[in-house]
N, C-alpha and C positions, 0 to 999 in steps of 0.2 A: 416491658422487656421485648415483646414481640417485634416492635419497631426497630429496636437496636439490632436484634438478630437479623432482620431483613436487610438493614443497611450493611451489616458485616458480610452477609452472603453476597450482596451486590458488589461490594468491594473485592471480595475474594474472586468472584467470577470475572470482574473487570481485570484484575491482576493476572488471572489465568489466561484470559484472552490476549493480554499484552505479551505474555511469555510465549504463547503459541504463535502470535504474529511474528515475533523476533525469530523464533525457530524456523518459520516458513521463509523469512527473508534470508537468513543464513544459508538454509538449504538451497534457495534459489540462486544465491551468489555462487555457492559451490558448484551447482549444476552448470551455471553460465560459464564459470571458469574452466569447466571440463568440456565445454562446447555442446552441452545438452540443453539447447536454448528452449525447446518446446517444454521440457520438464521444468526448466527455470521459470518460464512464463506461468505454468500452472501453480508453482509455489508462490510467486508474487501475487497472482490472482487470489489465492487463499488468504494471503496477508492483507490484501486490500479489502477482502470480504469482512475481515475482523476489524479493520480500521480504514474506512474509506477516505480519511483525511491524512493518510501517511504519504507524504510526497516522495519519500525514499522508495517505497514499493512501486509507485508509478514510474519513477525515473529508471529503476532497475529493469522493470518490465519493458519499458520503452527501448532501452539499450539492447535487450534480448531480441525484441521485435526487429530492430535495425539489422541485427546479425542474420535474421531469417529473411530479410528483404521486405518486411511488412512496414513500409514507410508511413502509410496512412495510419495504421494502428499505433506506430511509434509516435507519430505527430500528436495524436489524440492523447496518448499517455503523457508525453512531455507537457502538453497544455494542462492536463489535470494536475501534474506535479507543480506547475507554476501557480495554478489557481489555489492549490492547497497552501502553498507558501504565502501567497498574497493574503488569503483569508486569515492566516495566523498572525501576520504582521498587522493587518488592518481588518478588524472584524466587520467593518461596513463595506468591504470590498465586494463589488458586483462582478460576477463572472462574465467575461467577454466571450462572444461566440468565437468558435474556431475560425481562424483566418484562412 
């Protein structure tokens, strides 16, 4: 039974992380909509920390960086969003270097 409890605990933790990630994304979008781009970037960064393969978080962070004039940072985030999508579509996808 100990193994089953461990699996249940991992599942609950994973689910809690997903909920927290969604909350950070929603908060980031609200902050970006209000013009609070630096705060939005912090929220999207927290979401990425919980799920580094979430292309939406990278995309939203990139658009906030564009608004602040950080074009290189935005470019890197757009590329990460693309790589996340590609790796989900094709698990054998190899990340290409930033152009």
